[in-house]
N, CA, C and O atoms as a CHARMM CRD file, in Angstrom:
* protein
*
  216
    1    1 MET  N      0.66000  -1.18300   0.05500 PROA 1      0.00000
    2    1 MET  CA     0.16600   0.16600   0.32500 PROA 1      0.00000
    3    1 MET  C      1.08800   1.52300  -0.38500 PROA 1      0.00000
    4    1 MET  O      2.31200   1.40300  -0.33400 PROA 1      0.00000
    5    2 PRO  N      0.69100   2.40400  -0.83700 PROA 2      0.00000
    6    2 PRO  CA     1.27600   3.74100  -0.90700 PROA 2      0.00000
    7    2 PRO  C      0.96400   3.87500   0.64500 PROA 2      0.00000
    8    2 PRO  O      0.05500   3.58000   1.42000 PROA 2      0.00000
    9    3 ASP  N      2.68200   4.71100   0.68800 PROA 3      0.00000
   10    3 ASP  CA     2.46400   5.63600   1.85200 PROA 3      0.00000
   11    3 ASP  C      2.22400   7.17700   1.26000 PROA 3      0.00000
   12    3 ASP  O      2.62900   7.83200   0.30000 PROA 3      0.00000
   13    4 PRO  N      1.07900   7.42600   2.70900 PROA 4      0.00000
   14    4 PRO  CA     0.02400   8.71900   2.40200 PROA 4      0.00000
   15    4 PRO  C      0.98800   9.66600   2.63300 PROA 4      0.00000
   16    4 PRO  O      0.53900  10.76000   2.29000 PROA 4      0.00000
   17    5 ASP  N      2.19100   9.75600   3.08800 PROA 5      0.00000
   18    5 ASP  CA     3.10400  10.97500   3.29000 PROA 5      0.00000
   19    5 ASP  C      4.01500  11.07200   2.68100 PROA 5      0.00000
   20    5 ASP  O      4.90700  11.78800   3.13500 PROA 5      0.00000
   21    6 ILE  N      4.19000  10.48900   1.54600 PROA 6      0.00000
   22    6 ILE  CA     5.30900  10.62200   0.32600 PROA 6      0.00000
   23    6 ILE  C      5.13800  11.92300  -0.64100 PROA 6      0.00000
   24    6 ILE  O      4.10600  11.37800  -1.03300 PROA 6      0.00000
   25    7 GLN  N      5.17000  12.77600  -1.17200 PROA 7      0.00000
   26    7 GLN  CA     4.90000  14.12400  -1.05100 PROA 7      0.00000
   27    7 GLN  C      5.63700  14.03700  -2.92900 PROA 7      0.00000
   28    7 GLN  O      6.86600  14.07900  -2.99900 PROA 7      0.00000
   29    8 TYR  N      4.88200  13.93200  -4.20000 PROA 8      0.00000
   30    8 TYR  CA     5.17700  13.57400  -5.68300 PROA 8      0.00000
   31    8 TYR  C      5.30100  15.08600  -5.73100 PROA 8      0.00000
   32    8 TYR  O      4.61800  15.94600  -5.17400 PROA 8      0.00000
   33    9 ARG  N      6.52800  15.20600  -6.67700 PROA 9      0.00000
   34    9 ARG  CA     6.37100  16.43200  -7.05900 PROA 9      0.00000
   35    9 ARG  C      6.19000  16.37700  -8.77800 PROA 9      0.00000
   36    9 ARG  O      6.87900  15.61900  -9.46000 PROA 9      0.00000
   37   10 PRO  N      5.18500  17.27500  -9.34800 PROA 10     0.00000
   38   10 PRO  CA     5.03300  17.56500 -10.52800 PROA 10     0.00000
   39   10 PRO  C      5.80300  17.41500 -11.70000 PROA 10     0.00000
   40   10 PRO  O      6.72300  18.21800 -11.85400 PROA 10     0.00000
   41   11 LEU  N      5.59300  16.44400 -12.66000 PROA 11     0.00000
   42   11 LEU  CA     6.87200  16.19100 -14.08500 PROA 11     0.00000
   43   11 LEU  C      7.08600  17.47300 -14.49900 PROA 11     0.00000
   44   11 LEU  O      6.17100  18.29600 -14.52700 PROA 11     0.00000
   45   12 THR  N      8.67600  17.82900 -14.96000 PROA 12     0.00000
   46   12 THR  CA     8.79100  19.25600 -15.54600 PROA 12     0.00000
   47   12 THR  C      7.98600  18.20500 -17.29700 PROA 12     0.00000
   48   12 THR  O      7.78900  16.99500 -17.41100 PROA 12     0.00000
   49   13 PRO  N      7.69400  19.51500 -18.49100 PROA 13     0.00000
   50   13 PRO  CA     7.53400  19.57500 -19.43100 PROA 13     0.00000
   51   13 PRO  C      8.70100  18.20500 -20.13600 PROA 13     0.00000
   52   13 PRO  O      8.24400  17.16000 -20.59900 PROA 13     0.00000
   53   14 ALA  N      9.55200  18.38100 -20.10100 PROA 14     0.00000
   54   14 ALA  CA    10.70600  17.53000 -20.69800 PROA 14     0.00000
   55   14 ALA  C     10.31500  16.19700 -19.82600 PROA 14     0.00000
   56   14 ALA  O     10.13000  15.26600 -20.61000 PROA 14     0.00000
   57   15 GLU  N     10.19000  15.92900 -18.90900 PROA 15     0.00000
   58   15 GLU  CA    10.46300  14.82900 -18.07500 PROA 15     0.00000
   59   15 GLU  C      8.70500  13.99800 -18.67300 PROA 15     0.00000
   60   15 GLU  O      8.51000  12.78800 -18.78100 PROA 15     0.00000
   61   16 GLU  N      7.82400  14.96900 -18.92000 PROA 16     0.00000
   62   16 GLU  CA     6.42000  14.29200 -19.39900 PROA 16     0.00000
   63   16 GLU  C      7.03200  14.18100 -20.88900 PROA 16     0.00000
   64   16 GLU  O      6.80500  12.97600 -20.99600 PROA 16     0.00000
   65   17 ALA  N      7.60500  14.49900 -22.06100 PROA 17     0.00000
   66   17 ALA  CA     8.04000  14.88400 -22.97400 PROA 17     0.00000
   67   17 ALA  C      8.66900  13.34100 -22.63800 PROA 17     0.00000
   68   17 ALA  O      7.97100  12.36400 -22.90800 PROA 17     0.00000
   69   18 ARG  N      9.61100  13.21700 -22.21700 PROA 18     0.00000
   70   18 ARG  CA    10.72400  12.09500 -22.24700 PROA 18     0.00000
   71   18 ARG  C      9.94900  10.16400 -21.62100 PROA 18     0.00000
   72   18 ARG  O     10.39900   9.02100 -21.70200 PROA 18     0.00000
   73   19 ARG  N      8.99000  10.60800 -21.20100 PROA 19     0.00000
   74   19 ARG  CA     7.96700   9.67700 -20.79700 PROA 19     0.00000
   75   19 ARG  C      7.49000   9.60200 -21.91600 PROA 19     0.00000
   76   19 ARG  O      8.23100   8.91600 -22.62000 PROA 19     0.00000
   77   20 ARG  N      6.32100  10.08400 -22.63400 PROA 20     0.00000
   78   20 ARG  CA     5.56900  10.19400 -23.14400 PROA 20     0.00000
   79   20 ARG  C      6.44900   9.13100 -24.99500 PROA 20     0.00000
   80   20 ARG  O      5.98000   8.22800 -25.68900 PROA 20     0.00000
   81   21 LYS  N      7.55000   9.76700 -25.06200 PROA 21     0.00000
   82   21 LYS  CA     8.19800   9.05300 -26.38700 PROA 21     0.00000
   83   21 LYS  C      8.75600   7.47100 -25.86400 PROA 21     0.00000
   84   21 LYS  O      9.10200   6.61400 -26.67700 PROA 21     0.00000
   85   22 ARG  N      8.77200   7.26300 -24.38100 PROA 22     0.00000
   86   22 ARG  CA     9.24700   5.79000 -23.66100 PROA 22     0.00000
   87   22 ARG  C      8.32500   5.14200 -24.23200 PROA 22     0.00000
   88   22 ARG  O      8.47400   4.16300 -24.96400 PROA 22     0.00000
   89   23 SER  N      6.68200   5.99600 -23.72300 PROA 23     0.00000
   90   23 SER  CA     6.08400   4.79600 -24.26900 PROA 23     0.00000
   91   23 SER  C      5.32800   4.67900 -25.27000 PROA 23     0.00000
   92   23 SER  O      4.25000   4.08500 -25.26800 PROA 23     0.00000
   93   24 VAL  N      5.79200   5.18700 -26.11500 PROA 24     0.00000
   94   24 VAL  CA     5.74700   5.15500 -27.75800 PROA 24     0.00000
   95   24 VAL  C      5.88200   3.96100 -28.20100 PROA 24     0.00000
   96   24 VAL  O      5.13400   3.08500 -28.63400 PROA 24     0.00000
   97   25 ALA  N      7.74800   4.18000 -27.87700 PROA 25     0.00000
   98   25 ALA  CA     8.81400   3.54600 -27.90900 PROA 25     0.00000
   99   25 ALA  C      8.17400   2.10600 -27.52900 PROA 25     0.00000
  100   25 ALA  O      7.97100   1.46000 -28.55700 PROA 25     0.00000
  101   26 ILE  N      7.75500   1.33800 -26.21600 PROA 26     0.00000
  102   26 ILE  CA     7.22000   0.43300 -25.63000 PROA 26     0.00000
  103   26 ILE  C      6.33800   0.10600 -26.47000 PROA 26     0.00000
  104   26 ILE  O      6.67700  -0.93300 -27.03600 PROA 26     0.00000
  105   27 ALA  N      5.63100   0.39100 -26.72800 PROA 27     0.00000
  106   27 ALA  CA     4.20700   0.24200 -27.94000 PROA 27     0.00000
  107   27 ALA  C      4.43300  -0.27800 -29.01800 PROA 27     0.00000
  108   27 ALA  O      4.18000  -1.43100 -29.36700 PROA 27     0.00000
  109   28 LEU  N      4.99000   0.66800 -29.67200 PROA 28     0.00000
  110   28 LEU  CA     5.42800   0.09200 -31.33100 PROA 28     0.00000
  111   28 LEU  C      6.61500  -1.35500 -30.52100 PROA 28     0.00000
  112   28 LEU  O      6.51100  -2.42400 -31.12300 PROA 28     0.00000
  113   29 ALA  N      7.44800  -1.36300 -29.50800 PROA 29     0.00000
  114   29 ALA  CA     8.11300  -2.39000 -29.38600 PROA 29     0.00000
  115   29 ALA  C      6.67900  -3.53400 -29.57100 PROA 29     0.00000
  116   29 ALA  O      6.25500  -4.06500 -30.59700 PROA 29     0.00000
  117   30 LEU  N      6.30000  -3.61200 -28.48600 PROA 30     0.00000
  118   30 LEU  CA     4.94000  -4.88000 -27.78600 PROA 30     0.00000
  119   30 LEU  C      4.60100  -5.33400 -29.89500 PROA 30     0.00000
  120   30 LEU  O      5.04300  -6.19700 -30.65400 PROA 30     0.00000
  121   31 GLY  N      3.50400  -4.04000 -30.06100 PROA 31     0.00000
  122   31 GLY  CA     3.10900  -4.28400 -31.54100 PROA 31     0.00000
  123   31 GLY  C      3.94800  -4.71600 -32.36500 PROA 31     0.00000
  124   31 GLY  O      3.35200  -5.48200 -33.12300 PROA 31     0.00000
  125   32 ALA  N      5.68500  -4.59100 -32.79800 PROA 32     0.00000
  126   32 ALA  CA     5.95200  -5.94700 -33.36900 PROA 32     0.00000
  127   32 ALA  C      6.61600  -7.51700 -33.06600 PROA 32     0.00000
  128   32 ALA  O      6.88800  -8.63900 -33.49400 PROA 32     0.00000
  129   33 TRP  N      6.61700  -6.22800 -31.57700 PROA 33     0.00000
  130   33 TRP  CA     6.57500  -8.40000 -31.03800 PROA 33     0.00000
  131   33 TRP  C      5.54600  -9.28100 -31.65400 PROA 33     0.00000
  132   33 TRP  O      5.76000 -10.17300 -32.47500 PROA 33     0.00000
  133   34 VAL  N      4.37800  -8.91100 -31.14300 PROA 34     0.00000
  134   34 VAL  CA     2.71100  -9.60000 -31.64300 PROA 34     0.00000
  135   34 VAL  C      3.10600 -10.09600 -32.76600 PROA 34     0.00000
  136   34 VAL  O      3.38000 -11.27900 -32.97000 PROA 34     0.00000
  137   35 LEU  N      3.15900  -9.02000 -33.69600 PROA 35     0.00000
  138   35 LEU  CA     3.29800  -8.67400 -35.28700 PROA 35     0.00000
  139   35 LEU  C      4.15900 -10.02700 -35.64700 PROA 35     0.00000
  140   35 LEU  O      3.83400 -10.61400 -36.67800 PROA 35     0.00000
  141   36 LEU  N      5.03600 -10.45800 -35.00600 PROA 36     0.00000
  142   36 LEU  CA     6.36700 -11.28500 -36.00300 PROA 36     0.00000
  143   36 LEU  C      5.62300 -12.70000 -34.81100 PROA 36     0.00000
  144   36 LEU  O      5.61000 -13.77400 -35.41100 PROA 36     0.00000
  145   37 PHE  N      5.21400 -12.77700 -33.74000 PROA 37     0.00000
  146   37 PHE  CA     4.57000 -13.99500 -33.25600 PROA 37     0.00000
  147   37 PHE  C      3.91600 -14.69400 -34.45100 PROA 37     0.00000
  148   37 PHE  O      4.19800 -15.84400 -34.78900 PROA 37     0.00000
  149   38 PHE  N      2.77400 -13.69600 -35.23100 PROA 38     0.00000
  150   38 PHE  CA     1.85000 -13.96000 -35.49300 PROA 38     0.00000
  151   38 PHE  C      2.15200 -14.11300 -36.93700 PROA 38     0.00000
  152   38 PHE  O      1.22000 -14.74700 -37.43100 PROA 38     0.00000
  153   39 VAL  N      3.27900 -13.73300 -38.07800 PROA 39     0.00000
  154   39 VAL  CA     3.83300 -13.97500 -38.85600 PROA 39     0.00000
  155   39 VAL  C      4.51000 -15.64400 -38.76100 PROA 39     0.00000
  156   39 VAL  O      4.33200 -16.71500 -39.34100 PROA 39     0.00000
  157   40 LEU  N      5.23900 -15.19000 -37.83400 PROA 40     0.00000
  158   40 LEU  CA     6.18900 -17.15000 -37.66100 PROA 40     0.00000
  159   40 LEU  C      5.06300 -17.66200 -37.32700 PROA 40     0.00000
  160   40 LEU  O      5.43500 -18.75300 -37.75900 PROA 40     0.00000
  161   41 THR  N      3.72500 -17.94600 -36.84600 PROA 41     0.00000
  162   41 THR  CA     2.48600 -18.98400 -36.82900 PROA 41     0.00000
  163   41 THR  C      2.23100 -19.09800 -38.08700 PROA 41     0.00000
  164   41 THR  O      2.30800 -20.19100 -38.64800 PROA 41     0.00000
  165   42 ILE  N      1.83100 -17.80100 -38.82000 PROA 42     0.00000
  166   42 ILE  CA     1.08400 -18.51500 -40.30300 PROA 42     0.00000
  167   42 ILE  C      2.52700 -19.50000 -41.11300 PROA 42     0.00000
  168   42 ILE  O      2.41400 -20.51200 -41.80400 PROA 42     0.00000
  169   43 VAL  N      3.85800 -18.74100 -40.70500 PROA 43     0.00000
  170   43 VAL  CA     4.63300 -19.24100 -41.50200 PROA 43     0.00000
  171   43 VAL  C      5.20500 -20.81600 -41.45100 PROA 43     0.00000
  172   43 VAL  O      5.62400 -21.54700 -42.34700 PROA 43     0.00000
  173   44 LYS  N      5.05200 -21.00000 -40.12800 PROA 44     0.00000
  174   44 LYS  CA     5.30400 -22.45700 -39.36900 PROA 44     0.00000
  175   44 LYS  C      3.98400 -23.26600 -40.11700 PROA 44     0.00000
  176   44 LYS  O      4.09400 -24.27200 -40.81800 PROA 44     0.00000
  177   45 LEU  N      2.60600 -22.49800 -39.75200 PROA 45     0.00000
  178   45 LEU  CA     1.30200 -23.71500 -40.30000 PROA 45     0.00000
  179   45 LEU  C      1.62700 -23.66300 -41.23800 PROA 45     0.00000
  180   45 LEU  O      1.51100 -24.84200 -41.57500 PROA 45     0.00000
  181   46 GLY  N      2.10800 -23.01500 -42.29900 PROA 46     0.00000
  182   46 GLY  CA     2.54800 -23.57800 -43.88600 PROA 46     0.00000
  183   46 GLY  C      1.11200 -22.23700 -44.73900 PROA 46     0.00000
  184   46 GLY  O      0.63600 -21.41900 -43.95200 PROA 46     0.00000
  185   47 PRO  N      0.79700 -22.21000 -45.69100 PROA 47     0.00000
  186   47 PRO  CA     0.22000 -21.51200 -46.90100 PROA 47     0.00000
  187   47 PRO  C     -0.76700 -22.53700 -47.20300 PROA 47     0.00000
  188   47 PRO  O     -1.51800 -22.34900 -48.16000 PROA 47     0.00000
  189   48 GLN  N     -0.89400 -23.97100 -46.26200 PROA 48     0.00000
  190   48 GLN  CA    -3.12000 -24.83600 -46.51800 PROA 48     0.00000
  191   48 GLN  C     -3.51800 -24.50200 -45.30700 PROA 48     0.00000
  192   48 GLN  O     -4.53800 -24.97500 -44.80700 PROA 48     0.00000
  193   49 ILE  N     -2.79700 -23.70300 -44.74900 PROA 49     0.00000
  194   49 ILE  CA    -4.15400 -23.53200 -43.38100 PROA 49     0.00000
  195   49 ILE  C     -5.19900 -21.79400 -43.91400 PROA 49     0.00000
  196   49 ILE  O     -6.16200 -21.33200 -43.30300 PROA 49     0.00000
  197   50 LEU  N     -4.71800 -21.37500 -44.84800 PROA 50     0.00000
  198   50 LEU  CA    -5.88100 -19.90500 -45.25100 PROA 50     0.00000
  199   50 LEU  C     -6.81900 -20.45800 -45.91800 PROA 50     0.00000
  200   50 LEU  O     -7.90400 -19.88200 -45.84500 PROA 50     0.00000
  201   51 SER  N     -6.74100 -21.86100 -46.86700 PROA 51     0.00000
  202   51 SER  CA    -7.55100 -23.06800 -47.70800 PROA 51     0.00000
  203   51 SER  C     -7.87300 -23.93600 -47.68100 PROA 51     0.00000
  204   51 SER  O     -7.83100 -24.88900 -48.45900 PROA 51     0.00000
  205   52 ARG  N     -8.46000 -23.68500 -46.30100 PROA 52     0.00000
  206   52 ARG  CA    -8.69500 -25.70000 -45.38800 PROA 52     0.00000
  207   52 ARG  C    -10.08100 -24.79800 -44.84600 PROA 52     0.00000
  208   52 ARG  O    -10.06700 -23.59100 -44.60100 PROA 52     0.00000
  209   53 PRO  N    -11.48500 -25.88200 -44.70800 PROA 53     0.00000
  210   53 PRO  CA   -12.71500 -25.89300 -44.69800 PROA 53     0.00000
  211   53 PRO  C    -12.73500 -25.36400 -43.08600 PROA 53     0.00000
  212   53 PRO  O    -11.77000 -25.84600 -42.49200 PROA 53     0.00000
  213   54 LEU  N    -13.37700 -24.70300 -42.42000 PROA 54     0.00000
  214   54 LEU  CA   -14.02900 -23.70500 -41.37400 PROA 54     0.00000
  215   54 LEU  C    -15.14800 -25.10700 -40.74700 PROA 54     0.00000
  216   54 LEU  O    -15.95300 -24.89600 -39.84000 PROA 54     0.00000
C-alpha cells in the first residue's frame, strides 16, 4: 500500500515528453513483437492453413 506521507513533485514538460516517447517506443516494440509472432505462426503452419474448410 502506498505511503500517504510521500509527496510527489509534478513532472517537468521535458520529463513528460521523455515519458511519452518511452511509452510510444514500448508500444511500438510490443506491436512489432505481436506481429512477429503472428507471421511466424502463419509461416510455421504453412500456406494451406488459409485454404482449409472451417
